[in-house]
N, CA, C and O atoms as a CHARMM CRD file, in Angstrom:
* protein
*
  340
    1    1 MET  N      0.76400  -1.16700   0.07600 PROA 1      0.00000
    2    1 MET  CA    -0.15700  -0.06700   0.04800 PROA 1      0.00000
    3    1 MET  C      0.89300   0.94800   0.06000 PROA 1      0.00000
    4    1 MET  O      1.89800   0.72800   0.73600 PROA 1      0.00000
    5    2 PRO  N      0.76500   2.22900  -0.72400 PROA 2      0.00000
    6    2 PRO  CA     1.35700   3.34700  -0.85900 PROA 2      0.00000
    7    2 PRO  C      1.27200   4.01600   0.62900 PROA 2      0.00000
    8    2 PRO  O      0.45600   3.81100   1.52700 PROA 2      0.00000
    9    3 PRO  N      2.51100   4.97500   0.56700 PROA 3      0.00000
   10    3 PRO  CA     2.41900   5.55500   2.04600 PROA 3      0.00000
   11    3 PRO  C      1.66900   6.53600   2.28200 PROA 3      0.00000
   12    3 PRO  O      1.57200   6.79600   3.48100 PROA 3      0.00000
   13    4 ASP  N      1.01300   7.27900   1.48900 PROA 4      0.00000
   14    4 ASP  CA    -0.27500   8.23800   1.35200 PROA 4      0.00000
   15    4 ASP  C     -1.38500   7.32600   1.97800 PROA 4      0.00000
   16    4 ASP  O     -1.83200   7.62000   3.08700 PROA 4      0.00000
   17    5 GLN  N     -1.76800   6.40800   1.41200 PROA 5      0.00000
   18    5 GLN  CA    -2.88900   5.42900   1.78300 PROA 5      0.00000
   19    5 GLN  C     -2.72100   5.13400   2.99600 PROA 5      0.00000
   20    5 GLN  O     -3.76600   5.18900   3.64500 PROA 5      0.00000
   21    6 THR  N     -1.56500   4.75900   3.72200 PROA 6      0.00000
   22    6 THR  CA    -1.39500   4.51200   4.73700 PROA 6      0.00000
   23    6 THR  C     -1.79300   5.36900   5.72100 PROA 6      0.00000
   24    6 THR  O     -2.82200   5.20100   6.37600 PROA 6      0.00000
   25    7 GLY  N     -1.03500   6.27800   5.86100 PROA 7      0.00000
   26    7 GLY  CA    -1.29500   7.70300   6.56200 PROA 7      0.00000
   27    7 GLY  C     -2.69100   7.90200   6.50900 PROA 7      0.00000
   28    7 GLY  O     -3.07200   8.26500   7.62200 PROA 7      0.00000
   29    8 LYS  N     -3.61800   7.82300   5.70400 PROA 8      0.00000
   30    8 LYS  CA    -5.11200   8.21600   5.57300 PROA 8      0.00000
   31    8 LYS  C     -5.71300   7.18800   6.23700 PROA 8      0.00000
   32    8 LYS  O     -6.73100   7.44200   6.88000 PROA 8      0.00000
   33    9 MET  N     -5.15400   5.74800   6.19900 PROA 9      0.00000
   34    9 MET  CA    -5.80700   4.52100   7.15800 PROA 9      0.00000
   35    9 MET  C     -5.67600   5.08600   8.50100 PROA 9      0.00000
   36    9 MET  O     -6.67000   5.25600   9.20600 PROA 9      0.00000
   37   10 ALA  N     -4.45400   5.39200   8.90000 PROA 10     0.00000
   38   10 ALA  CA    -3.89900   5.76700  10.15200 PROA 10     0.00000
   39   10 ALA  C     -5.02900   6.38500  10.93000 PROA 10     0.00000
   40   10 ALA  O     -5.70400   5.98100  11.87700 PROA 10     0.00000
   41   11 VAL  N     -5.01300   7.81900  10.01900 PROA 11     0.00000
   42   11 VAL  CA    -5.74900   8.82800  10.59500 PROA 11     0.00000
   43   11 VAL  C     -7.31500   8.48900  10.64500 PROA 11     0.00000
   44   11 VAL  O     -8.06300   8.91900  11.52300 PROA 11     0.00000
   45   12 SER  N     -7.68500   7.71600   9.65800 PROA 12     0.00000
   46   12 SER  CA    -9.09700   7.23300   9.78500 PROA 12     0.00000
   47   12 SER  C     -9.35700   6.20600  11.03400 PROA 12     0.00000
   48   12 SER  O    -10.45400   6.11700  11.58700 PROA 12     0.00000
   49   13 GLU  N     -8.37500   5.55400  11.35200 PROA 13     0.00000
   50   13 GLU  CA    -8.36800   4.80900  12.69400 PROA 13     0.00000
   51   13 GLU  C     -8.49900   5.26200  13.68500 PROA 13     0.00000
   52   13 GLU  O     -9.27200   4.79400  14.52100 PROA 13     0.00000
   53   14 LEU  N     -7.52600   6.66900  13.93500 PROA 14     0.00000
   54   14 LEU  CA    -7.39000   7.49300  15.17400 PROA 14     0.00000
   55   14 LEU  C     -8.74400   8.25400  15.23500 PROA 14     0.00000
   56   14 LEU  O     -9.26900   8.55100  16.30800 PROA 14     0.00000
   57   15 LEU  N     -9.38900   8.61400  13.77700 PROA 15     0.00000
   58   15 LEU  CA   -10.68900   9.33600  14.07600 PROA 15     0.00000
   59   15 LEU  C    -11.94400   8.45200  14.91400 PROA 15     0.00000
   60   15 LEU  O    -12.66900   8.82900  15.83500 PROA 15     0.00000
   61   16 ASN  N    -11.88400   7.19000  14.23200 PROA 16     0.00000
   62   16 ASN  CA   -13.10800   6.17700  14.89900 PROA 16     0.00000
   63   16 ASN  C    -12.66100   5.94500  16.33700 PROA 16     0.00000
   64   16 ASN  O    -13.52600   5.75100  17.19000 PROA 16     0.00000
   65   17 THR  N    -11.30400   5.95100  16.68200 PROA 17     0.00000
   66   17 THR  CA   -10.88000   5.80800  18.07100 PROA 17     0.00000
   67   17 THR  C    -11.53200   6.97100  19.04800 PROA 17     0.00000
   68   17 THR  O    -12.15400   6.66300  20.06400 PROA 17     0.00000
   69   18 LEU  N    -11.33800   8.25100  18.66100 PROA 18     0.00000
   70   18 LEU  CA   -11.51400   9.37500  19.30900 PROA 18     0.00000
   71   18 LEU  C    -13.04000   9.59100  19.30800 PROA 18     0.00000
   72   18 LEU  O    -13.55000  10.25100  20.21300 PROA 18     0.00000
   73   19 HSD  N    -13.86800   8.99800  18.21400 PROA 19     0.00000
   74   19 HSD  CA   -15.29800   9.76000  18.04500 PROA 19     0.00000
   75   19 HSD  C    -16.07600   9.10700  19.78900 PROA 19     0.00000
   76   19 HSD  O    -16.05800   7.97800  20.28000 PROA 19     0.00000
   77   20 GLY  N    -16.47800   9.97900  20.12600 PROA 20     0.00000
   78   20 GLY  CA   -17.23000   9.99800  21.43900 PROA 20     0.00000
   79   20 GLY  C    -16.56000  10.03500  22.71700 PROA 20     0.00000
   80   20 GLY  O    -17.06200  10.17700  23.83200 PROA 20     0.00000
   81   21 GLU  N    -15.06500   9.85200  22.31300 PROA 21     0.00000
   82   21 GLU  CA   -14.17200   9.96000  23.43900 PROA 21     0.00000
   83   21 GLU  C    -14.04400  11.29800  24.00600 PROA 21     0.00000
   84   21 GLU  O    -14.09800  11.54600  25.21000 PROA 21     0.00000
   85   22 LEU  N    -13.89400  12.03800  23.18600 PROA 22     0.00000
   86   22 LEU  CA   -13.22500  13.29900  23.49100 PROA 22     0.00000
   87   22 LEU  C    -14.46800  14.28200  24.03600 PROA 22     0.00000
   88   22 LEU  O    -15.59600  14.02000  23.61900 PROA 22     0.00000
   89   23 SER  N    -14.28000  15.47100  25.00900 PROA 23     0.00000
   90   23 SER  CA   -15.08700  16.15200  25.58100 PROA 23     0.00000
   91   23 SER  C    -15.95600  16.92000  24.56500 PROA 23     0.00000
   92   23 SER  O    -15.59400  16.88100  23.39000 PROA 23     0.00000
   93   24 ALA  N    -17.04100  17.59900  24.88400 PROA 24     0.00000
   94   24 ALA  CA   -18.04700  18.17900  23.73400 PROA 24     0.00000
   95   24 ALA  C    -17.25200  19.40300  23.35800 PROA 24     0.00000
   96   24 ALA  O    -17.34700  19.83700  22.21000 PROA 24     0.00000
   97   25 SER  N    -16.43200  20.02000  24.29300 PROA 25     0.00000
   98   25 SER  CA   -15.69400  20.99700  23.57100 PROA 25     0.00000
   99   25 SER  C    -14.70200  20.73500  22.64500 PROA 25     0.00000
  100   25 SER  O    -14.47600  21.61500  21.81500 PROA 25     0.00000
  101   26 ALA  N    -14.09000  19.75800  22.61300 PROA 26     0.00000
  102   26 ALA  CA   -12.95600  19.43500  21.53300 PROA 26     0.00000
  103   26 ALA  C    -13.51400  19.38000  20.20000 PROA 26     0.00000
  104   26 ALA  O    -14.71100  19.19200  19.98000 PROA 26     0.00000
  105   27 LYS  N    -12.57300  19.55600  19.26100 PROA 27     0.00000
  106   27 LYS  CA   -12.73500  19.56000  17.86900 PROA 27     0.00000
  107   27 LYS  C    -12.22100  18.74900  17.04500 PROA 27     0.00000
  108   27 LYS  O    -11.30600  18.25800  17.70600 PROA 27     0.00000
  109   28 VAL  N    -12.19600  18.22200  15.92200 PROA 28     0.00000
  110   28 VAL  CA   -11.21600  17.30100  15.02700 PROA 28     0.00000
  111   28 VAL  C    -11.81000  18.01800  13.65700 PROA 28     0.00000
  112   28 VAL  O    -12.94500  17.89000  13.19800 PROA 28     0.00000
  113   29 LEU  N    -10.84500  18.71700  13.19700 PROA 29     0.00000
  114   29 LEU  CA   -10.85600  19.33700  11.84900 PROA 29     0.00000
  115   29 LEU  C    -10.27300  18.35900  10.84700 PROA 29     0.00000
  116   29 LEU  O     -9.22100  17.80200  11.16000 PROA 29     0.00000
  117   30 VAL  N    -10.91100  18.05100   9.51900 PROA 30     0.00000
  118   30 VAL  CA   -10.37600  17.02600   8.77700 PROA 30     0.00000
  119   30 VAL  C    -10.59300  17.68700   7.16000 PROA 30     0.00000
  120   30 VAL  O    -10.11100  17.11400   6.18200 PROA 30     0.00000
  121   31 ASP  N    -11.31300  18.85100   7.06000 PROA 31     0.00000
  122   31 ASP  CA   -11.85200  19.35200   5.87900 PROA 31     0.00000
  123   31 ASP  C    -10.26100  20.69900   5.88900 PROA 31     0.00000
  124   31 ASP  O    -10.17900  21.76300   6.50200 PROA 31     0.00000
  125   32 SER  N     -9.41200  20.13800   5.10700 PROA 32     0.00000
  126   32 SER  CA    -8.53500  21.40900   4.93000 PROA 32     0.00000
  127   32 SER  C     -8.87100  22.48200   4.21300 PROA 32     0.00000
  128   32 SER  O     -8.13400  23.46800   4.19900 PROA 32     0.00000
  129   33 ASN  N    -10.33000  22.42200   3.33900 PROA 33     0.00000
  130   33 ASN  CA   -10.55400  23.72900   2.62400 PROA 33     0.00000
  131   33 ASN  C    -11.25200  24.92300   3.66800 PROA 33     0.00000
  132   33 ASN  O    -11.23700  26.13700   3.46000 PROA 33     0.00000
  133   34 LYS  N    -11.82100  24.26500   4.76300 PROA 34     0.00000
  134   34 LYS  CA   -12.42400  25.30100   5.79500 PROA 34     0.00000
  135   34 LYS  C    -11.54900  26.08500   6.42600 PROA 34     0.00000
  136   34 LYS  O    -10.42000  25.67600   6.69400 PROA 34     0.00000
  137   35 ASP  N    -11.99200  27.37600   6.75600 PROA 35     0.00000
  138   35 ASP  CA   -11.20200  28.40600   7.39400 PROA 35     0.00000
  139   35 ASP  C    -10.66800  27.99900   8.72600 PROA 35     0.00000
  140   35 ASP  O     -9.48300  28.25900   8.93500 PROA 35     0.00000
  141   36 GLU  N    -11.40700  27.35500   9.73400 PROA 36     0.00000
  142   36 GLU  CA   -11.06600  26.92700  10.55100 PROA 36     0.00000
  143   36 GLU  C     -9.91800  25.89700  10.68300 PROA 36     0.00000
  144   36 GLU  O     -9.21600  25.82800  11.69200 PROA 36     0.00000
  145   37 PHE  N     -9.80700  25.28700   9.85000 PROA 37     0.00000
  146   37 PHE  CA    -8.82800  24.28800   9.55400 PROA 37     0.00000
  147   37 PHE  C     -7.52900  24.97800   9.42400 PROA 37     0.00000
  148   37 PHE  O     -6.53900  24.93800  10.15400 PROA 37     0.00000
  149   38 LYS  N     -7.82900  25.82500   7.98100 PROA 38     0.00000
  150   38 LYS  CA    -6.57700  26.90900   7.88100 PROA 38     0.00000
  151   38 LYS  C     -6.18600  27.69000   9.10000 PROA 38     0.00000
  152   38 LYS  O     -4.97800  27.90600   9.18600 PROA 38     0.00000
  153   39 VAL  N     -6.78000  28.06100   9.85500 PROA 39     0.00000
  154   39 VAL  CA    -6.17700  28.88700  11.03000 PROA 39     0.00000
  155   39 VAL  C     -5.43300  27.95400  12.13500 PROA 39     0.00000
  156   39 VAL  O     -4.38600  28.24000  12.71400 PROA 39     0.00000
  157   40 ALA  N     -6.03100  27.04300  12.26100 PROA 40     0.00000
  158   40 ALA  CA    -5.35400  25.74100  13.11900 PROA 40     0.00000
  159   40 ALA  C     -3.89300  25.49900  12.56300 PROA 40     0.00000
  160   40 ALA  O     -2.89700  25.63500  13.27400 PROA 40     0.00000
  161   41 LEU  N     -3.84500  25.09100  11.09200 PROA 41     0.00000
  162   41 LEU  CA    -2.82400  24.71100  10.30700 PROA 41     0.00000
  163   41 LEU  C     -1.41300  26.00600  10.67300 PROA 41     0.00000
  164   41 LEU  O     -0.26300  25.70100  10.98900 PROA 41     0.00000
  165   42 GLN  N     -1.86900  27.19900  10.53500 PROA 42     0.00000
  166   42 GLN  CA    -1.01200  28.24000  10.83900 PROA 42     0.00000
  167   42 GLN  C     -0.35200  28.33200  11.85400 PROA 42     0.00000
  168   42 GLN  O      0.77700  28.82200  11.89700 PROA 42     0.00000
  169   43 ARG  N     -1.06200  27.80300  12.94000 PROA 43     0.00000
  170   43 ARG  CA    -0.66000  27.68400  14.24100 PROA 43     0.00000
  171   43 ARG  C      0.40500  26.72400  14.22200 PROA 43     0.00000
  172   43 ARG  O      1.34800  27.03800  14.94800 PROA 43     0.00000
  173   44 ARG  N      0.50500  25.81400  13.69600 PROA 44     0.00000
  174   44 ARG  CA     1.61100  24.66600  13.38600 PROA 44     0.00000
  175   44 ARG  C      2.52200  24.62200  12.42500 PROA 44     0.00000
  176   44 ARG  O      3.47000  23.83900  12.35900 PROA 44     0.00000
  177   45 SER  N      2.19000  25.60400  11.55400 PROA 45     0.00000
  178   45 SER  CA     3.10700  25.59600  10.12700 PROA 45     0.00000
  179   45 SER  C      4.43000  25.67600  10.55700 PROA 45     0.00000
  180   45 SER  O      5.26200  25.12900   9.83400 PROA 45     0.00000
  181   46 ASP  N      4.80400  26.22000  11.54200 PROA 46     0.00000
  182   46 ASP  CA     6.55700  26.61700  11.55000 PROA 46     0.00000
  183   46 ASP  C      7.16800  25.18700  12.21900 PROA 46     0.00000
  184   46 ASP  O      8.33600  25.13100  12.60500 PROA 46     0.00000
  185   47 THR  N      6.27800  24.08300  12.30600 PROA 47     0.00000
  186   47 THR  CA     7.12800  22.89500  13.03700 PROA 47     0.00000
  187   47 THR  C      6.76100  21.88400  11.86600 PROA 47     0.00000
  188   47 THR  O      7.21500  20.74500  11.97500 PROA 47     0.00000
  189   48 ASP  N      6.05200  22.16500  10.85500 PROA 48     0.00000
  190   48 ASP  CA     5.93900  21.11100   9.74800 PROA 48     0.00000
  191   48 ASP  C      4.96900  21.73900   8.89300 PROA 48     0.00000
  192   48 ASP  O      3.88300  22.26400   9.13800 PROA 48     0.00000
  193   49 LYS  N      5.78600  21.51300   7.55600 PROA 49     0.00000
  194   49 LYS  CA     4.79000  22.31100   6.26700 PROA 49     0.00000
  195   49 LYS  C      3.64900  21.21000   5.63800 PROA 49     0.00000
  196   49 LYS  O      2.81200  21.53200   4.79500 PROA 49     0.00000
  197   50 LYS  N      3.76200  20.09000   6.11400 PROA 50     0.00000
  198   50 LYS  CA     2.88200  19.05900   5.59000 PROA 50     0.00000
  199   50 LYS  C      1.36100  19.33900   6.19600 PROA 50     0.00000
  200   50 LYS  O      1.09100  19.77500   7.31500 PROA 50     0.00000
  201   51 VAL  N      0.42000  18.95300   5.10800 PROA 51     0.00000
  202   51 VAL  CA    -0.82100  19.34500   5.82900 PROA 51     0.00000
  203   51 VAL  C     -1.47300  18.15800   6.30000 PROA 51     0.00000
  204   51 VAL  O     -1.53000  17.23800   5.48300 PROA 51     0.00000
  205   52 PRO  N     -2.11200  17.91800   7.72900 PROA 52     0.00000
  206   52 PRO  CA    -2.42100  17.04600   8.04100 PROA 52     0.00000
  207   52 PRO  C     -3.62700  16.34100   7.53200 PROA 52     0.00000
  208   52 PRO  O     -4.41400  16.93200   6.79300 PROA 52     0.00000
  209   53 GLY  N     -3.82200  15.02100   7.91700 PROA 53     0.00000
  210   53 GLY  CA    -5.10900  14.38900   7.57100 PROA 53     0.00000
  211   53 GLY  C     -6.13700  14.72200   8.65400 PROA 53     0.00000
  212   53 GLY  O     -7.29700  14.34200   8.49700 PROA 53     0.00000
  213   54 ALA  N     -5.81700  15.34000   9.63200 PROA 54     0.00000
  214   54 ALA  CA    -6.89900  15.99200  10.82900 PROA 54     0.00000
  215   54 ALA  C     -6.04800  16.83400  11.89000 PROA 54     0.00000
  216   54 ALA  O     -4.83700  16.76600  12.09900 PROA 54     0.00000
  217   55 ILE  N     -6.96100  17.60800  12.47500 PROA 55     0.00000
  218   55 ILE  CA    -6.35800  18.48100  13.59800 PROA 55     0.00000
  219   55 ILE  C     -7.14700  18.30200  14.55700 PROA 55     0.00000
  220   55 ILE  O     -8.32700  18.60000  14.37400 PROA 55     0.00000
  221   56 VAL  N     -6.80300  17.86200  15.61500 PROA 56     0.00000
  222   56 VAL  CA    -7.41900  17.59600  16.85900 PROA 56     0.00000
  223   56 VAL  C     -7.34800  18.86900  17.76600 PROA 56     0.00000
  224   56 VAL  O     -6.24900  19.18500  18.22000 PROA 56     0.00000
  225   57 ILE  N     -8.43200  19.60200  18.05200 PROA 57     0.00000
  226   57 ILE  CA    -7.89200  20.78400  19.31000 PROA 57     0.00000
  227   57 ILE  C     -8.86300  20.49800  20.52700 PROA 57     0.00000
  228   57 ILE  O    -10.07300  20.67400  20.66900 PROA 57     0.00000
  229   58 VAL  N     -7.98900  20.05000  21.25700 PROA 58     0.00000
  230   58 VAL  CA    -8.39200  19.58300  22.66200 PROA 58     0.00000
  231   58 VAL  C     -9.08400  20.63000  23.35600 PROA 58     0.00000
  232   58 VAL  O     -9.00300  21.82600  23.07500 PROA 58     0.00000
  233   59 ALA  N     -9.89500  20.02700  24.44700 PROA 59     0.00000
  234   59 ALA  CA   -10.48900  21.27400  25.59800 PROA 59     0.00000
  235   59 ALA  C     -9.94900  20.92700  26.97100 PROA 59     0.00000
  236   59 ALA  O     -9.81100  21.84000  27.78600 PROA 59     0.00000
  237   60 SER  N     -9.59100  19.51700  27.33600 PROA 60     0.00000
  238   60 SER  CA    -9.15400  19.54400  28.58800 PROA 60     0.00000
  239   60 SER  C     -7.90400  18.52100  28.47200 PROA 60     0.00000
  240   60 SER  O     -7.58200  17.94700  27.43200 PROA 60     0.00000
  241   61 GLU  N     -7.33500  18.41000  29.57500 PROA 61     0.00000
  242   61 GLU  CA    -6.21900  17.84800  29.82900 PROA 61     0.00000
  243   61 GLU  C     -6.60100  15.85100  29.54300 PROA 61     0.00000
  244   61 GLU  O     -5.76800  14.99900  29.23500 PROA 61     0.00000
  245   62 GLU  N     -8.05700  15.65300  29.78100 PROA 62     0.00000
  246   62 GLU  CA    -8.53700  14.44200  29.62200 PROA 62     0.00000
  247   62 GLU  C     -8.16000  14.01900  27.72700 PROA 62     0.00000
  248   62 GLU  O     -7.55300  13.08400  27.20400 PROA 62     0.00000
  249   63 ASP  N     -8.86300  15.21900  27.17300 PROA 63     0.00000
  250   63 ASP  CA    -8.67300  14.98800  25.61000 PROA 63     0.00000
  251   63 ASP  C     -7.43200  14.86500  25.51200 PROA 63     0.00000
  252   63 ASP  O     -7.22900  14.00600  24.65500 PROA 63     0.00000
  253   64 ILE  N     -6.26200  15.34000  26.01200 PROA 64     0.00000
  254   64 ILE  CA    -4.89100  15.32900  25.22500 PROA 64     0.00000
  255   64 ILE  C     -4.24200  13.66800  25.73500 PROA 64     0.00000
  256   64 ILE  O     -3.44900  12.97700  25.09500 PROA 64     0.00000
  257   65 VAL  N     -4.84000  13.36900  26.98900 PROA 65     0.00000
  258   65 VAL  CA    -4.23200  11.80400  27.48700 PROA 65     0.00000
  259   65 VAL  C     -4.96400  11.00100  26.14000 PROA 65     0.00000
  260   65 VAL  O     -4.19600  10.34800  25.43400 PROA 65     0.00000
  261   66 LYS  N     -6.25500  11.02800  25.81000 PROA 66     0.00000
  262   66 LYS  CA    -7.19100  10.00100  25.09000 PROA 66     0.00000
  263   66 LYS  C     -6.50600  10.44700  23.66800 PROA 66     0.00000
  264   66 LYS  O     -6.09300   9.46800  23.04800 PROA 66     0.00000
  265   67 THR  N     -6.31000  11.59500  23.06700 PROA 67     0.00000
  266   67 THR  CA    -5.51500  11.77500  21.95600 PROA 67     0.00000
  267   67 THR  C     -4.02400  11.05200  21.80200 PROA 67     0.00000
  268   67 THR  O     -3.65300  10.18000  21.01700 PROA 67     0.00000
  269   68 VAL  N     -3.45000  11.62400  22.65900 PROA 68     0.00000
  270   68 VAL  CA    -1.65200  10.69400  22.64400 PROA 68     0.00000
  271   68 VAL  C     -2.36700   9.45200  22.74200 PROA 68     0.00000
  272   68 VAL  O     -2.52000   8.96000  21.62300 PROA 68     0.00000
  273   69 CYS  N     -2.95700   8.63300  23.84400 PROA 69     0.00000
  274   69 CYS  CA    -3.15200   7.39700  23.77100 PROA 69     0.00000
  275   69 CYS  C     -3.61900   6.54900  22.52700 PROA 69     0.00000
  276   69 CYS  O     -3.25900   5.41900  22.19800 PROA 69     0.00000
  277   70 ALA  N     -4.52700   7.41000  21.92200 PROA 70     0.00000
  278   70 ALA  CA    -5.06500   6.85100  20.83200 PROA 70     0.00000
  279   70 ALA  C     -4.19800   6.83400  19.37500 PROA 70     0.00000
  280   70 ALA  O     -4.55500   6.22700  18.36500 PROA 70     0.00000
  281   71 THR  N     -3.09400   7.56800  19.50100 PROA 71     0.00000
  282   71 THR  CA    -2.08300   7.93300  18.76000 PROA 71     0.00000
  283   71 THR  C     -1.11200   6.96900  18.63400 PROA 71     0.00000
  284   71 THR  O     -0.38200   6.92400  19.62300 PROA 71     0.00000
  285   72 PRO  N     -0.76900   5.96100  17.52300 PROA 72     0.00000
  286   72 PRO  CA     0.08000   4.96500  17.51000 PROA 72     0.00000
  287   72 PRO  C      1.66700   5.81100  16.86300 PROA 72     0.00000
  288   72 PRO  O      1.73000   6.26600  15.72000 PROA 72     0.00000
  289   73 PRO  N      2.80000   5.87200  17.84500 PROA 73     0.00000
  290   73 PRO  CA     3.45800   6.79200  17.74400 PROA 73     0.00000
  291   73 PRO  C      4.44400   6.44100  16.33500 PROA 73     0.00000
  292   73 PRO  O      5.05900   7.36800  15.80800 PROA 73     0.00000
  293   74 SER  N      4.52300   5.24500  15.86200 PROA 74     0.00000
  294   74 SER  CA     5.21700   4.97300  14.66600 PROA 74     0.00000
  295   74 SER  C      4.09900   5.42700  13.64500 PROA 74     0.00000
  296   74 SER  O      4.55600   5.94000  12.62300 PROA 74     0.00000
  297   75 ARG  N      2.84700   5.34500  13.71500 PROA 75     0.00000
  298   75 ARG  CA     2.09000   5.71400  12.34800 PROA 75     0.00000
  299   75 ARG  C      1.57800   7.16000  12.21600 PROA 75     0.00000
  300   75 ARG  O      1.02400   7.54000  11.18500 PROA 75     0.00000
  301   76 ILE  N      1.79700   8.04900  13.40100 PROA 76     0.00000
  302   76 ILE  CA     0.70800   9.37500  13.01100 PROA 76     0.00000
  303   76 ILE  C      1.68000  10.06200  13.97100 PROA 76     0.00000
  304   76 ILE  O      2.06500   9.62500  15.05600 PROA 76     0.00000
  305   77 ASN  N      2.08500  11.48600  13.24100 PROA 77     0.00000
  306   77 ASN  CA     2.99700  12.42500  13.85300 PROA 77     0.00000
  307   77 ASN  C      1.91400  13.41200  14.49100 PROA 77     0.00000
  308   77 ASN  O      0.96900  13.77100  13.78900 PROA 77     0.00000
  309   78 TYR  N      2.01600  13.79300  15.61600 PROA 78     0.00000
  310   78 TYR  CA     1.22200  15.07200  16.55200 PROA 78     0.00000
  311   78 TYR  C      2.27000  16.00300  16.91900 PROA 78     0.00000
  312   78 TYR  O      3.42800  15.71300  17.22000 PROA 78     0.00000
  313   79 THR  N      1.71600  17.20500  16.85900 PROA 79     0.00000
  314   79 THR  CA     2.65100  18.37400  17.42800 PROA 79     0.00000
  315   79 THR  C      1.86200  18.90500  18.35900 PROA 79     0.00000
  316   79 THR  O      0.63400  18.82900  18.33500 PROA 79     0.00000
  317   80 ASP  N      2.56900  19.50400  19.27900 PROA 80     0.00000
  318   80 ASP  CA     1.75600  20.25600  20.12500 PROA 80     0.00000
  319   80 ASP  C      1.82700  21.76800  20.11600 PROA 80     0.00000
  320   80 ASP  O      2.85500  22.31800  20.51200 PROA 80     0.00000
  321   81 SER  N      0.69200  22.53600  19.64500 PROA 81     0.00000
  322   81 SER  CA     0.87700  23.99500  19.06000 PROA 81     0.00000
  323   81 SER  C      0.53600  24.59800  20.39200 PROA 81     0.00000
  324   81 SER  O      0.53700  25.82400  20.28600 PROA 81     0.00000
  325   82 GLU  N      0.25200  24.20500  21.57400 PROA 82     0.00000
  326   82 GLU  CA    -0.25000  24.94000  22.57000 PROA 82     0.00000
  327   82 GLU  C      0.93500  26.14300  22.87100 PROA 82     0.00000
  328   82 GLU  O      0.57800  27.27400  23.19900 PROA 82     0.00000
  329   83 ALA  N      2.23900  25.81600  22.74100 PROA 83     0.00000
  330   83 ALA  CA     3.13000  26.81500  22.67100 PROA 83     0.00000
  331   83 ALA  C      3.47700  28.16000  21.58700 PROA 83     0.00000
  332   83 ALA  O      4.23400  29.12900  21.65400 PROA 83     0.00000
  333   84 THR  N      2.60700  27.70800  20.68900 PROA 84     0.00000
  334   84 THR  CA     2.76800  28.87700  19.67600 PROA 84     0.00000
  335   84 THR  C      1.45500  29.53900  19.66600 PROA 84     0.00000
  336   84 THR  O      1.24200  30.21400  18.65800 PROA 84     0.00000
  337   85 ARG  N      0.39200  29.49900  20.68100 PROA 85     0.00000
  338   85 ARG  CA    -0.63400  30.28600  20.69800 PROA 85     0.00000
  339   85 ARG  C     -0.18900  31.67600  21.28600 PROA 85     0.00000
  340   85 ARG  O     -1.00600  32.58900  21.39900 PROA 85     0.00000
């Protein structure tokens, strides 16, 4: 399977895992054409120029734990952008 397809599958698996697990205030952005996605991407663009398959905007420490635990480190990269806000 091509690497691009593998990445899409990993993001899909992550989204399925997080669905219903995050707090009501958390957001998962997946449409790179929407303004909210673009704004969130700007906050992390200094650390990685690739457009991610999804951006998870956590609302609590519990959301952070659930997101990190659901993310296999060898398959999906994640960036803490809190320091750039």
